[in-house]
C-alpha positions in Angstrom: 32.7 8.6 -33.2 31.4 9.7 -29.7 28.1 11.4 -29.7 27.9 14.3 -27.3 25.6 13.5 -24.4 23.5 16.3 -22.9 23.7 16.6 -19.1 20.7 15.5 -17.2 19.2 17.5 -14.3 16.5 16.5 -11.8 13.6 18.0 -10.0 11.7 16.5 -7.1 8.1 17.5 -6.5 4.9 16.2 -4.9 1.4 17.3 -5.7 -0.9 14.5 -4.4 -0.8 10.9 -5.5 2.5 10.2 -7.3 0.6 8.3 -10.0 -1.0 11.5 -11.1 2.1 13.6 -11.0 4.1 10.9 -12.8 1.5 10.6 -15.6 1.3 14.4 -16.1 5.1 14.9 -16.4 5.5 11.9 -18.7 3.7 14.0 -21.3 6.2 17.0 -21.1 8.7 17.3 -23.9 12.3 17.4 -22.5 11.4 15.1 -19.6 13.5 12.0 -19.9 12.1 9.9 -17.0 9.8 10.2 -14.0 10.3 8.0 -11.0 7.7 7.8 -8.3 9.0 7.7 -4.7 9.1 9.2 -1.2 10.9 12.2 0.3 10.7 14.6 3.1 10.3 12.2 6.0 12.3 10.6 8.8 12.2 6.9 8.1 14.9 5.3 6.0 13.7 3.2 3.0 10.0 3.6 3.8 7.5 1.3 2.2 4.2 2.4 0.6 2.3 1.0 3.6 4.4 3.0 6.0 4.1 6.2 4.0 0.3 5.7 3.8 0.1 5.5 7.6 1.1 9.2 7.7 3.7 8.4 10.4 6.9 8.6 8.4 6.7 12.3 7.4 7.3 11.4 3.8 5.3 12.8 0.9 4.5 10.9 -2.3 6.8 12.6 -4.8 8.3 12.1 -8.2 11.8 12.7 -9.3 12.0 14.1 -12.8 15.1 13.6 -14.9 15.1 16.2 -17.7 17.3 17.6 -20.5 18.0 21.2 -19.6 18.7 22.0 -23.2 15.0 21.2 -24.0 13.3 22.3 -20.8 14.4 24.3 -17.8 13.9 23.7 -14.1 11.9 26.9 -14.1 9.5 25.5 -16.7 9.2 22.2 -14.7 8.2 24.2 -11.6 5.9 26.6 -13.6 4.0 23.5 -14.9 3.7 22.2 -11.3 1.2 24.9 -10.4 -1.0 23.7 -13.3 -0.7 20.0 -12.5 -2.4 20.1 -9.1 -4.1 22.4 -6.6 -1.3 23.9 -4.5 -3.9 25.6 -2.2 -5.2 22.5 -0.4 -3.3 21.5 2.7 -2.4 17.8 2.8 -4.8 16.7 0.1 -5.6 16.4 -3.6 -9.1 15.5 -4.4 -10.2 12.5 -2.3 -6.5 11.7 -1.4 -6.0 13.1 2.1 -3.0 13.0 4.5 0.4 14.6 4.9 1.8 12.1 2.3 -0.3 14.0 -0.4 1.0 17.5 0.5 2.2 19.9 -2.1 6.0 20.0 -1.9 9.0 21.1 -3.9 12.3 19.6 -2.7 15.3 21.6 -4.0 18.8 20.3 -4.6 20.7 23.6 -4.5 20.3 27.3 -4.0 19.5 28.0 -7.7 16.5 25.5 -7.5 15.4 27.0 -4.2 15.4 30.6 -5.7 13.6 29.4 -8.8 10.9 27.6 -6.8 10.3 30.5 -4.5 10.1 33.0 -7.5 7.7 30.7 -9.4 5.5 30.2 -6.3 5.3 34.0 -5.8 4.4 34.5 -9.5 1.8 31.7 -9.4 0.0 33.1 -6.4 -1.9 35.6 -8.6 -3.5 32.6 -10.4 -5.2 31.4 -7.2 -7.8 33.0 -4.9 -6.5 31.0 -1.8 -2.9 31.1 -0.5 -0.5 28.5 -2.0 0.5 26.1 0.8 3.3 24.3 -1.1 6.4 23.6 1.0 9.8 24.4 -0.5 12.4 22.4 1.4 15.8 20.9 0.8 15.9 17.4 -0.7 17.7 15.1 1.8 17.0 11.7 0.4 14.7 10.4 -2.4 13.5 6.8 -2.1 12.1 5.2 -5.2 8.7 3.6 -4.7 8.1 -0.1 -5.2 8.3 -1.3 -8.8 4.6 -1.7 -9.2 4.1 2.1 -8.6 6.5 3.0 -11.5 4.8 4.0 -14.8 1.5 3.1 -13.1 -0.8 4.9 -15.5 0.9 3.6 -18.6 1.0 0.0 -17.3 -2.5 -0.1 -15.8 -4.8 2.0 -18.1 -8.0 0.1 -17.0 -7.3 0.6 -13.3 -10.3 2.4 -11.7 -8.1 5.1 -10.1 -6.5 5.8 -13.5 -9.8 5.9 -15.3 -11.5 8.2 -12.7 -8.7 10.3 -11.4 -5.4 10.2 -13.4 -6.8 10.3 -16.9 -9.0 13.3 -16.3 -6.1 15.1 -14.6 -3.7 14.4 -17.6 -6.4 15.5 -20.1 -7.0 18.7 -18.1 -3.2 19.4 -18.0 -2.8 18.8 -21.7 -5.7 21.2 -22.5 -4.1 23.9 -20.4 -0.9 23.8 -22.4 
């Protein structure tokens, strides 16, 4: 007997350090996997060190694989506004640089329209203008293996203790 397999869709977003965004979305029902990586730049197959230099144009992003029968793209994007501060240009907390910018990379016109609609609706929740870029996804480059599942694999890491864990806890309380 063949079990029917649900189609998988993806969303690519960046809201600061990818360790934070990855850890937040790994708590969301319907999310199948979250892969940290780089997108939005000009260098092919960039390394973490290159992206950190700020000279590749890439942002730290995550690519979220999700089951659309359990969670919609729209819900993924609506949660995005709660997962970071989309009003700070090129920074989240102490992480500063264009690689930490707030960005939604759409794969098709439907995702673009949903992202733009969600951004407009979310603006009323913020006193400052949302600076999130909404741009087409050209290429997603997965980050190095040691960046994947970083929060789960390194719970005692100081960055996880001081930054990621409080962000995940705040996100979960807001649900």
